[in-house]
N, C-alpha and C positions, 0 to 999 in steps of 0.2 A: 585484632579485628575491629572494623568499624571506623577507624580513623583515616584521615586523608593521607597520612604518610605510610599506611600499612602496605599498600600494593603499588607504590609509586615506582618500583623497580629502580633502586638506587644505582647511580652510575658507577659506584665503586665495586659492584658485584659483577663478576664475569658470568656470562651465560654458561651453565654447566654442560649443555649439549648431551645430557644423559641423566643418570641418577633418578631423582624424583621427577625429572622432566618427562620420563616415560609414562608416569602416572598422570601427569598433566596432559600428555598427548592422548592417553586413553579417554580422559574426560572430555577433551576437545573433540575426539572422534565421535563420541556418543551425542554430544550437543550438536555438532554439525549434522549428524544423521537425522536427529529430530527436526532441526530447523529447516533443512532443505527438502527432506523427504515428506514431511507432513503436508505441505500445501499440495503436493502431487498425489499423495496417498488418499486424501479425502475426496479426490475426484472419483474414486470408486463408488462413493455414496451419492453421486450427482443424480443418477437416474431415479433413485428412490426419493430424493428430495424434490425432483421435478414432479413426480407423481403425487407426493404428499401435499405440496403447496401450490401445484398448478402453475409452474413457472417455466421459463425457457432456458436455453443454453447460457445466454449472457447473464441471466440472473444467478445461476449456480456458479458461474465462473468468478463472480464477485467474491465468493468465499475464499478461494485460493488467492485472488488478487489482494484482498484486504489483509490476509495472513502475511503475504510477502511485503505489502506496503508497510505494515507495522514493523516487520523485521528490518526493513530498510529505513523507513521514515523516522523512526525513533533513535537513529544513530547518534545525533548530538546529545539527546537526553541520556543515553547510555554512557557516552563519553564523560559527561558531567558527573553522573552518579559514580562511575569508576574512579575518576580523579578525586572525588570527595570522600567516598566510603570504602573503596577498594573492590577488587574483583569478587572475592568470595561472598560477602554479604549481598551484593547485587544479584549474583547468580542464585543464591538461596531464595530470595524473594521472587525472582523470575520463575523458578521451578514451581513454586506454589501458584503463581498466576496462570502458568500454562496449564496445569492440571485443573484448576478451578474453572477455567473457560470451557474446557471440553465437558466437564461434569455438568455445568450449567446448561450447555447446549443440548444435552440429552433431554431436557425438560421444555425446550422451546416450542412455541405454538405458531410461530410465523417466521418467514425467512429473514425479516429484519432482526429478530432476536438472535438468529443464528449468526448474522453478520456481526452483531455486537459481542457475542460470547466467543464463538470459534474464531472469528476474524480479529476483533480488537483485543479481547482479554488474553486469549491464547497467543496471539501474535506478539503482544507486548511481553508476555512471559518468555517466549522463545528469544526475542530480541535481547532481553536482559541477561540471557545465558550465552547467546552466540558471540556477541562482540567481546565481552570480558574473557571468554575462553581463548579467542584468537590473540588478545593482548598478552595473556599469560604464556601462550605458546611462543610468542615472539620474544618474551623475556627469558625463557628457558633454553631456547635454541638459537644458535648463530651460524656456525659452520654447517651444521646439519639442517638448517632451517628449510631449504627447499624440499628435502625428503620428509621432514616433519609435517610441512604443509600438505604434501601429497598424501601422506598416511592419514592425517586428520580429515582431509577432504574426502577420503574414501568412505567415511562414515555415511555420507549422503546416499551413495548407491547401495551400500550394505543394508541400510535401514529401508531403502525403497524396495529392495528385493523382499524384505520381510514384511513391511507394513502393508504393501499393496495386496498380496494374497491374504494376509491376516485380516485386513479390512473387509475383503470379499467374504471370508468365512464368517466373520462376526456379523456381517449384514444378513447372510443366509440363515444364521441360527438365532440371532437376537434382534434383528432389524437395525436400522440406522441409529436409533436411540440407544439401544444396548451397546452397539459398537462404539459410539461416542463416549459412553460412560467408561467402558473398559480402556479405551485409548487415553482417557484422562488419568486413569490410575497409572498407566505406563509412564506418563509424563512426569510423575513424581520422581522418577530416576534422575531427573535433572538436578534435584537437590543433592543426591549422592555424588554426582559429578562435581557440584560446587564445593563439596567438602574436600575434594582432591586438590583444589587450587591453592596450595600453600604458597604464601608470598615469599619472595626472595628478600633476605635481610642482609644488610651490609655487615661485614665482620666488625666486632667491637674491638677497638684498639686496646692493647694490653695496658692496664693501669689507668685507663681513662674512660670517660663516658662516650657513648656513641655519638659520632659527629652529627650536627644538625643539618637538615636538608633545606634547600631553597624551596620556597613555596611554588607550586605549579599552577599554571592557569587552568581553569576548569574547562575551557574550550579555546584552543590555540588556532586563531584564524590566519596566522602568518603563513600557513601552508599554501594559501592562494597566491603568494608571491612567487612560488615555484612554477614556472611554465610547464614543466614536466608533469606536475600534479594536475594542473588544469586540463592538459590534453588527456591524461588518463581518466579524469572524472567525466569529461564530456563523452569520450568514447564508451566508457562503461555505462553511462546513462542511456545512450542509444542502443547498446547491446541488449540490455535487459528488457527493452520493448518487445523483443521477439524471442529471447533466450528461453523463457519458461512457457511459451505458448504450446509447442509441440507435445511436451510431456503431459500437459493438462488435457489435451484433446485427443491424444492418440488412442486412449481406451474407448472413448465415445465413437471415434472414427471406425474402429474395428467392430463395435456393436452395430453401427449403422450399416456395415457391410454384411450383417447377418452372422457374425461370429458369436458363439456362446459367451456369456458373461465371464465365466472363469477363465476361458481361453483368452479373452480380450485383456483381462487384468494381467495375464502372464506376460504381455508385451512389456509392461513396466519392469517386470522381473528380469527379462532379457536385457533391457536397457541398463538396469542397475548392475547386473552381473558383469557386463562389459565395462561399465564405468568403474567397478571395483578395481580392476587391473589397470585401467587407463590412468587413474589419478596417481597412484604411487610410482608408476613407470614414468609419467611426465615429471613428477617431482625429482626422481632419481636422475633423469637426463638433464634437467635444469640445474641440478647441483654439481654437474661436472665442471671442472675448472675452465675448460675451453668454451662451454656453452653458457655458463651463468652470466657473463657480461652481456650476452645478447638475448636474455630472457624476455625482454619487452617485445622483440621481434618474433620470438616463438609464441608469445601470447597473441600477437596480431595474427599469426598464421592459424592458431587454434580457433580464433573467432571466424576467420574466413572459411575454414574447414566446416565449422558448425553451420554457418549460413548456407554454404553450398549443399550440405547434406539436407537441409530443410527444403531447398528448391528441388532437388532430385527426389526427395521423399513425397513431394506433392503429386508425383505421377503414380504412386502405389494404388493398385486397384483390387488387391486381394490380400489375404492374411500373410502370404509369403513375402509380398512386397513390403508390408509393414514390419515384418521381422527383420528384413535386410536393412530397412531404414533405422530401426532401433539399434542395430549393431553399430552402424557407422555414427549414428547420433550419440551413442554411449561413448565412443572413442573421443569424438570432438568435444562433447560436453565434459568429459573427464579432464581433458587437457585444459579447458577453460577454468574449471573448478579448482584444479591444482595450482594454476599460475596466477589467478587474479589477485590474491592477497599477498603472494610472494613478491610480485612486481610492485605492489603498493608499498610493502615494507621496505624494499630496496630503494624506492624513490624518496621517501620522506624520512627514513631512519627510525630508530627505536623510540627516541624521546617524543616525537610528534605523531607516532602511529595511532595512539589512542584517540587523538582529536581528528586525524586525517580520515580514519576509517568511518568515524561517525558522520563527517561531512560528506564523504563519498556516498555512503548509504542513504543519506538524506536526499542528495541529488538524484539518486537512482529510484527513490520511492515513487515519484510522480510517474515515471516510466513504467514501473512495476504495477502501479495501480490501474493504468489504462491499457496495459498490454493484453492480458487474457480477456478482459471484457470487450475490447475492440475486436478481438478475434471472434468472440461469441456473437457480437452484433453482425459482423460480416457473415458468419455462418447462418444466423437467423434470416438474413436478407437474401442469401444466395442458396442456402442448403447444400453447398459444395465445399468440402473440406480442403480441396486443392488450393483455393484462394487463401485460406487461412495460413497454410504452410508456406505459400509463396510470399505473403506479406511478412511473416516472421523471418524467413530467410533473407529477404531484402534488407530488413532492419539490421540484422546481425552482420551482413556483408558490409553495410555502410559504416558500422562502428569499427570494423577491422581496417577499413581504408582511412578513417579519421586518425586512428592510433598510429598506423604506419606512416602516413604522410606528415602528421604532426611531429613524429620523432625524427624523420628524415630532415625536415626543415630545422628543427632544433639542433640536430647534429651538424648541419652546415653552418649555422650561426656560431656554434661552439668552436668549430674548426677555424672559422674566420677570425675569431677573437683569441685563439690559442697562441699563435706565434709571438705577438707583442708581449703577452703575459710571460711566455717562456723566456724571451730575451731579457725581460726585466728580472726574472728569477735568477738567470744564470750570470748576471752582471753584478758582482759584489761591489759595494761602495768602495771608492778609492781610499777613503780615510778610515776604513774599518780596522779597529784595534781592539783586541780582547786581552785583558790582563787577568791575573789570577784573582784579583778582588771581585771582578765582574762574574767570573765563573763560580766563585764561592757564594756570592749573593744569589745567583740563579739556582744553585743546588739547594740552598736553604729555603728558597721561596717555593720550590716545587715538590717537596716530599709528599704532600698530601695527595698528589695526583698519581702516585704509584699504584698500579693495579687498576687504574680507571679504564673502562672500556670506551674507546672512541669509535663511534659508528662511522664507517666508511662504506657506503652502499656499493655493492659490486655492480649494480645496474643503475644507471642514471639516464634520464630521458630529457 
């Protein structure tokens, strides 16, 4: 523990696709649940915070926005820490930060202090847990990776189903301060999950020392040379502008329609319950042999479905309409959650994933930071929730078109360049001669590569 080489994921180790990987999957499930459900679950406390500090919708929306911005914006920092210290130590420190932020928030006397504690400190702690857990999941699973991603992503709706009503109960019995204090204690479970992240070690050769490993860059910027990665990063950045807006405002939307608080909070439970089944199902379908090569297009469809759901949900005028919206939003949101990191893993490969995810999250951070507050500003100006949902839907629809059109253009370029390359590959040199000495020299030079896992993405964009 603690060294740069501890969690590097040596290339000589094949992903076990099981074994201790199931324990890693469980830890990633819990971490994903806390990371994505927490910014939505704290929206249950918004009404109380508005009364306590005399603020508006946009001011309270900054809490969720800062939480998500820290989760995304500290991506490169997490990549550097993981490449330097390893996944397990980084996650242990992150769990302590996440709990400390919520405990400190329970003593705050101004909304600015809540921003700094709940938003910055807890958000940083969740970020130091979330990204390393995905990196470890990527190292433990290869053939079953789409299914593993879907199961791990299901942690978000499961925890949302639990944390939203739990937050309402804690607020009713202990107030928002007592609720924050208890939630801080729950976040200490992130440290338990960190203990499950056992690093993969290369097998020690018989009768010799463990082979030395090449030093790794703390942050690999060469991923920007891949046009597929650039298209993905731009589309994902546009998507998160509106992706998290509806879950943040749907509870307040219901309360504004006169729905009781407990019944309104139940909307997030409905959304999360549908999401629980949508994510593993999407992961299972993506893992099918005939579907996996087209997972990027399935991801584009999921984004389009989500944006269209936002647009139709803007017409809801009663509690029944919001229930229907939450059902379809849960399906589309689950598909997006199950596919987003699976597609990124397939694009950049195992070796560059730790840097790629950090850079993508940094690009998304700005969009996440302005997404919910811009919806709050629009709501304060118009007092009409319909416009907030229309804006969010339009942003997600635009991202799906960027991803689809970008991949279509790249596909045409790739096909145009393919025939010359194939002709060259299939034309052996006229003077090609291979004798026994060359074969013997080749075999002697290559034994150290036996068992090496060569990453060949099933999906490329």
